[in-house]
C-alpha positions as CSV (number, residue, x, y, z in Angstrom):
1,M,49.2,-22.6,71.2
2,K,49.6,-19.4,69.6
3,N,48.3,-20.8,66.4
4,C,45.3,-22.4,68.0
5,L,44.4,-19.1,69.8
6,L,44.8,-17.1,66.4
7,L,42.6,-19.5,64.6
8,L,39.9,-19.2,67.2
9,I,40.1,-15.3,67.0
10,L,39.7,-15.5,63.3
11,I,36.8,-17.9,63.5
12,T,35.0,-15.8,66.0
13,I,35.5,-12.5,63.9
14,F,34.2,-14.4,60.7
15,S,31.4,-15.7,62.5
16,C,30.4,-12.2,63.9
17,N,30.7,-10.7,60.4
18,E,28.6,-13.5,58.9
19,N,25.9,-13.1,61.5
20,S,25.8,-9.4,61.1
21,E,25.7,-9.5,57.2
22,N,23.0,-12.1,57.5
23,H,21.0,-9.9,59.8
24,F,21.2,-7.0,57.4
25,N,20.2,-9.1,54.5
26,N,17.2,-10.3,56.6
27,E,16.3,-6.7,57.4
28,K,16.6,-5.8,53.9
29,T,14.6,-8.6,52.4
30,K,11.9,-7.9,54.9
31,T,11.9,-4.2,53.8
32,L,11.6,-5.0,50.1
33,V,8.9,-7.6,50.6
34,Y,6.8,-5.3,52.7
35,L,7.2,-2.4,50.3
36,E,6.5,-4.4,47.2
37,K,3.1,-5.7,49.0
38,K,2.2,-2.1,49.8
39,M,2.8,-0.9,46.5
40,E,0.5,-3.6,45.0
41,Q,-2.1,-2.9,47.8
42,E,-2.2,0.9,47.4
43,G,-1.4,1.3,43.7
44,I,1.9,3.1,44.2
45,P,3.7,3.6,41.1
46,G,7.2,4.3,42.4
47,L,9.2,5.1,45.5
48,Q,12.6,5.5,47.1
49,V,13.5,4.1,50.8
50,V,16.7,4.9,52.6
51,V,17.5,3.6,56.1
52,V,20.1,5.6,58.3
53,K,21.5,3.7,61.2
54,N,24.2,5.1,63.6
55,K,24.6,8.1,61.2
56,E,25.4,5.9,58.1
57,V,23.2,4.9,55.1
58,I,22.8,1.0,55.3
59,L,19.9,0.7,52.8
60,S,19.0,2.6,49.7
61,E,16.5,1.1,47.3
62,N,14.4,2.5,44.5
63,L,11.2,0.5,43.3
64,G,8.6,1.0,40.5
65,L,8.3,3.7,38.0
66,A,9.1,7.5,38.3
67,N,7.0,8.2,35.3
68,V,4.1,6.0,34.5
69,P,3.1,6.8,30.9
70,F,6.8,6.7,29.7
71,S,7.6,3.8,31.8
72,V,10.7,5.4,33.4
73,D,12.1,3.5,36.5
74,V,12.6,5.1,39.7
75,S,16.4,5.9,40.2
76,E,18.6,7.2,43.1
77,N,18.2,10.5,41.2
78,T,14.5,10.7,40.9
79,I,13.3,13.8,42.5
80,F,9.9,13.6,44.7
81,S,7.8,16.4,45.8
82,I,7.9,16.1,49.7
83,N,5.4,19.0,50.4
84,S,4.9,19.7,54.2
85,I,8.3,18.3,55.0
86,A,9.5,21.7,54.2
87,K,8.5,22.6,57.8
88,V,11.4,20.9,59.3
89,F,14.0,23.1,57.3
90,A,11.9,26.3,58.6
91,S,12.0,25.0,62.2
92,T,15.7,24.2,62.0
93,A,16.2,27.9,60.6
94,I,14.4,29.4,63.5
95,L,16.5,27.4,66.1
96,Q,19.6,28.4,64.0
97,L,18.7,32.0,64.7
98,E,17.9,31.3,68.4
99,E,21.4,29.9,68.7
100,Q,22.8,33.2,67.3
101,N,20.8,35.0,69.8
102,K,18.7,37.0,67.3
103,L,15.4,35.7,68.8
104,S,13.8,33.5,71.5
105,L,11.1,30.9,70.9
106,S,9.4,32.7,73.8
107,D,9.2,36.0,72.0
108,S,6.0,37.3,70.9
109,I,5.8,37.7,67.2
110,S,5.2,41.5,67.3
111,Q,8.8,41.8,68.5
112,H,10.1,40.8,65.4
113,I,7.2,41.8,62.7
114,P,5.9,45.2,63.0
115,G,2.4,46.2,62.0
116,L,0.6,43.0,62.9
117,P,-3.1,43.1,64.3
118,S,-3.2,43.8,67.8
119,K,-5.0,40.5,68.5
120,W,-2.0,38.6,67.2
121,N,0.5,40.5,69.6
122,S,0.9,38.0,72.2
123,I,1.4,34.9,70.0
124,T,4.9,33.5,70.4
125,I,7.3,32.1,67.9
126,K,7.0,28.7,69.4
127,Q,3.2,28.8,69.0
128,L,3.6,29.6,65.3
129,L,6.0,26.5,64.9
130,S,3.7,24.3,66.9
131,H,0.5,25.6,65.2
132,T,-1.2,26.5,68.5
133,S,-1.5,30.3,67.8
134,G,-5.1,30.1,66.9
135,L,-4.3,32.2,63.7
136,P,-6.9,31.9,60.9
137,G,-6.1,29.9,57.7
138,I,-4.8,31.8,54.7
139,E,-5.6,29.0,52.4
140,D,-9.4,28.7,51.2
141,T,-10.8,25.5,52.7
142,N,-13.6,25.6,50.1
143,E,-11.4,25.5,47.1
144,E,-8.2,23.4,46.6
145,N,-5.1,25.4,45.8
146,K,-6.9,28.7,46.5
147,L,-6.2,31.5,49.0
148,V,-8.5,33.7,50.9
149,G,-9.5,37.1,49.4
150,S,-9.3,37.7,45.7
151,G,-6.6,35.0,44.9
152,S,-3.3,36.9,45.0
153,Q,-0.7,36.3,47.7
154,E,-1.0,40.0,48.6
155,S,-4.5,40.3,48.9
156,A,-4.5,36.9,50.9
157,W,-2.3,38.4,53.5
158,E,-4.4,41.3,53.9
159,T,-7.6,39.4,54.0
160,V,-6.3,36.9,56.8
161,Q,-5.2,39.7,59.0
162,K,-8.8,41.0,59.1
163,M,-10.2,37.4,60.0
164,P,-11.0,36.5,63.6
165,L,-8.8,33.9,65.5
166,Q,-9.8,30.3,65.3
167,F,-9.4,29.8,69.0
168,E,-8.0,31.4,72.1
169,I,-4.0,31.5,71.8
170,G,-2.6,28.3,73.1
171,K,-5.9,26.5,73.7
172,D,-6.0,24.4,70.6
173,F,-4.2,23.3,67.4
174,S,-4.7,24.1,63.9
175,Y,-2.4,22.9,61.1
176,N,-2.4,25.8,58.7
177,A,0.0,27.8,56.4
178,T,-0.5,31.2,58.1
179,N,1.8,30.1,61.1
180,Y,4.6,29.4,58.7
181,L,4.1,32.5,56.5
182,L,5.0,34.4,59.6
183,I,7.9,32.2,60.3
184,Q,9.2,32.7,56.9
185,K,9.0,36.5,57.4
186,I,11.2,36.1,60.6
187,I,13.7,34.2,59.0
188,E,14.0,36.6,56.0
189,K,14.3,39.5,58.5
190,Y,17.3,38.1,60.2
191,S,19.0,36.2,57.3
192,E,18.9,39.3,55.0
193,V,18.3,37.2,51.9
194,P,15.3,35.5,50.4
195,F,14.0,32.6,52.4
196,E,15.0,29.9,50.0
197,E,18.5,31.3,49.5
198,S,18.8,31.2,53.4
199,I,17.7,27.5,53.9
200,R,20.2,26.7,50.9
201,I,23.2,28.4,52.5
202,N,22.6,27.4,56.0
203,Q,21.3,23.9,55.5
204,F,21.5,22.5,52.1
205,D,25.0,23.5,51.3
206,V,26.1,22.5,54.8
207,A,24.7,19.0,54.2
208,G,26.1,18.8,50.8
209,M,22.6,18.5,49.3
210,K,22.7,19.3,45.3
211,K,19.5,17.8,44.2
212,V,16.9,19.8,46.0
213,F,14.8,22.8,45.3
214,Y,11.5,24.7,45.9
215,G,8.9,25.0,43.4
216,N,5.6,23.7,42.0
217,S,4.5,20.4,40.6
218,F,4.4,21.8,37.1
219,D,8.0,23.1,37.1
220,V,10.0,21.2,34.4
221,V,13.1,19.8,36.3
222,K,15.5,17.0,35.2
223,N,14.5,13.7,36.7
224,K,11.5,15.0,38.6
225,S,8.7,12.3,39.2
226,P,5.0,13.7,38.8
227,T,2.6,13.2,41.7
228,Y,-0.2,11.0,41.1
229,V,-3.6,10.4,42.6
230,F,-6.5,8.1,42.4
231,Y,-9.0,10.8,43.5
232,Y,-10.9,13.1,41.0
233,L,-13.5,16.0,41.5
234,D,-16.8,14.8,40.7
235,E,-18.5,17.8,38.9
236,T,-22.0,17.0,39.9
237,T,-21.4,16.6,43.7
238,G,-18.4,18.8,44.0
239,E,-16.8,16.3,46.2
240,Y,-13.6,14.2,45.5
241,V,-14.1,10.5,44.8
242,K,-11.6,7.7,44.4
243,G,-11.4,6.3,40.9
244,D,-9.6,3.3,39.3
245,D,-7.2,5.3,37.2
246,L,-4.3,7.4,38.0
247,I,-4.4,11.1,37.5
248,E,-1.5,13.6,37.6
249,A,-1.8,16.1,40.3
250,H,-1.5,19.8,39.8
251,E,0.0,21.7,42.8
252,E,1.3,25.2,43.3
253,F,3.1,26.2,46.3
254,P,3.1,30.2,46.8
255,T,6.4,31.7,47.2
256,S,5.1,33.5,50.5
257,F,4.5,29.9,52.0
258,R,7.8,28.2,51.2
259,A,8.4,27.7,54.7
260,D,5.2,25.7,54.9
261,A,5.6,23.5,51.6
262,G,7.1,23.1,48.3
263,V,10.3,21.2,48.6
264,F,11.4,18.6,46.1
265,T,14.2,16.2,46.6
266,T,15.6,12.7,46.7
267,A,15.6,10.2,49.7
268,N,19.5,10.2,49.6
269,E,19.6,13.7,49.5
270,M,17.3,13.9,52.6
271,A,19.6,11.3,54.4
272,K,22.6,13.8,54.1
273,W,20.4,16.5,55.9
274,I,19.5,14.0,58.7
275,I,23.2,13.0,59.0
276,A,24.3,16.6,59.2
277,L,21.7,17.2,61.8
278,Q,22.8,14.2,64.0
279,N,26.3,15.2,63.5
280,G,25.7,18.7,64.9
281,E,26.5,20.5,61.8
282,L,23.1,22.2,61.6
283,L,22.0,22.6,65.3
284,Q,23.3,21.9,68.9
285,K,21.9,19.1,70.6
286,E,20.1,21.3,73.2
287,S,18.2,22.9,70.1
288,I,17.4,19.5,68.4
289,D,15.8,18.3,71.9
290,K,13.7,21.5,71.9
291,M,12.6,21.0,68.3
292,W,11.4,17.4,68.9
293,T,9.8,18.1,72.4
294,P,6.0,17.5,72.1
295,V,4.1,21.0,72.9
296,K,1.3,20.7,75.3
297,L,-2.1,22.8,74.9
298,D,-2.8,25.1,77.8
299,N,-4.9,22.3,79.3
300,G,-1.9,20.2,79.7
301,E,-2.9,17.6,76.8
302,Y,-1.2,17.1,73.4
303,W,-2.8,17.2,69.9
304,D,-3.4,13.9,68.6
305,F,-3.6,13.0,64.8
306,D,-4.8,9.7,65.6
307,G,-2.8,6.4,64.8
308,I,0.8,6.7,65.8
309,L,1.2,10.4,65.5
310,N,0.0,11.4,68.9
311,A,1.7,14.9,69.4
312,Y,3.2,17.8,67.6
313,A,6.6,19.3,68.3
314,L,8.1,22.3,66.3
315,G,7.6,21.4,62.7
316,W,7.6,17.7,63.6
317,P,4.8,15.5,64.2
318,V,5.6,13.1,67.2
319,I,5.3,9.3,68.0
320,K,5.1,9.6,71.7
321,R,5.3,6.1,73.3
322,E,7.3,4.3,75.9
323,N,9.5,2.3,73.6
324,H,10.9,3.5,70.3
325,S,9.5,6.9,70.3
326,G,10.3,9.4,67.6
327,V,9.4,12.2,65.2
328,S,7.8,11.8,61.7
329,A,7.4,14.5,59.3
330,F,5.2,13.8,56.6
331,G,4.1,15.7,53.3
332,G,1.3,15.4,50.8
333,G,0.2,12.1,51.9
334,R,3.2,10.7,49.9
335,A,6.4,11.3,51.8
336,S,7.8,10.6,55.3
337,V,10.9,11.3,57.2
338,S,11.0,9.5,60.6
339,I,13.8,9.5,63.2
340,Y,14.1,7.4,66.3
341,P,16.6,9.1,68.4
342,D,16.9,6.2,71.1
343,D,17.5,3.7,68.3
344,N,19.9,5.7,66.4
345,L,17.6,5.1,63.3
346,A,16.2,7.0,60.6
347,I,13.9,6.2,57.7
348,I,13.0,8.0,54.7
349,L,10.2,6.8,52.3
350,F,9.3,9.1,49.3
351,T,6.6,7.9,47.0
352,N,4.7,9.4,43.9
353,L,1.2,8.6,45.0
354,S,-0.7,11.1,47.2
355,G,-3.1,9.6,49.8
356,V,-0.8,7.0,51.5
357,Y,-0.2,6.7,55.0
358,T,3.6,6.8,54.4
359,Y,4.5,7.3,58.1
360,E,2.6,4.3,59.1
361,M,4.5,2.2,56.5
362,V,7.9,3.8,57.8
363,D,7.1,2.9,61.3
364,N,6.5,-0.8,60.3
365,I,9.8,-0.9,58.4
366,A,11.5,0.6,61.6
367,G,10.3,-2.4,63.3
368,F,12.6,-4.5,61.3
369,Y,15.6,-2.5,62.6
370,F,14.7,-2.0,66.2
371,K,16.8,-4.1,68.6
372,N,13.8,-5.0,70.8
């Protein structure tokens, strides 16, 4: 009788393990088939995808080419530009300072940065993080990779302070670098070290991230993939047009705006940061909840990016829906980090082609891993 009972238990355990493994293989197959199809459709040269479930990496895959002309394959060590995903590190840094009682999200920025224009005085730190401050943009909208003023970071800062507000504080949303330039100034004030060093000490080192840096697309770094685009500037019309051939993008991220953009890393390194966040090593749960709570405009509505991103929190776009809601940071039209807290799921997708809706791709992949 005991032997029969033991045999039954062993059969049950084996069956459960086999079903679990088959289920994982099915999810993995669906993910890879989907990505290979999208790579062909979009012309994506190469990518990395990592799936984190219950605080563990359950899938890590590398597809395609990191460097097209030299036919170098993407590997787990390939470093990608993740651009505006940098904002999540800046937001986390501010909430770390709040946990240390050095500031409050509701503080006006004039409490922490002296000498600002009087019309900026009532803007809060929360409004900077959520892009609801109304501040004018410091980047020249008429010329790519150019700043307002004569071009230098210093003159751009002087110029933007003389410009009018885009809208009444809190009334609307404007995604611009001026907000995070001020966030960077606040972080540097209380960290007492340069911004990049502060983020490394308080986040990257804590998470065990080694292959991560701030920089520009033209920096020579081991294993760094270029960023490619299909769009080129038509000199006759002055507009960008989609062509048939890949072009290597040239991007410069000013040092004053590193809180806004300019991070390069791998998907596996980013997974370490996510797991550290989930484990409470970077922020307390209450702070994480604040960071991911959608911010309402003064009229009670949320800013809608269109598509699945229908609200914005503190450095994180939000997928606000009844089931499988989440946050989805994206950068440069080529990289996305999406976290679905209720599903204990996170997915990282880094590509080297700008102009791709990676957050929609990630959400489609997430559907393979949702329980219902």
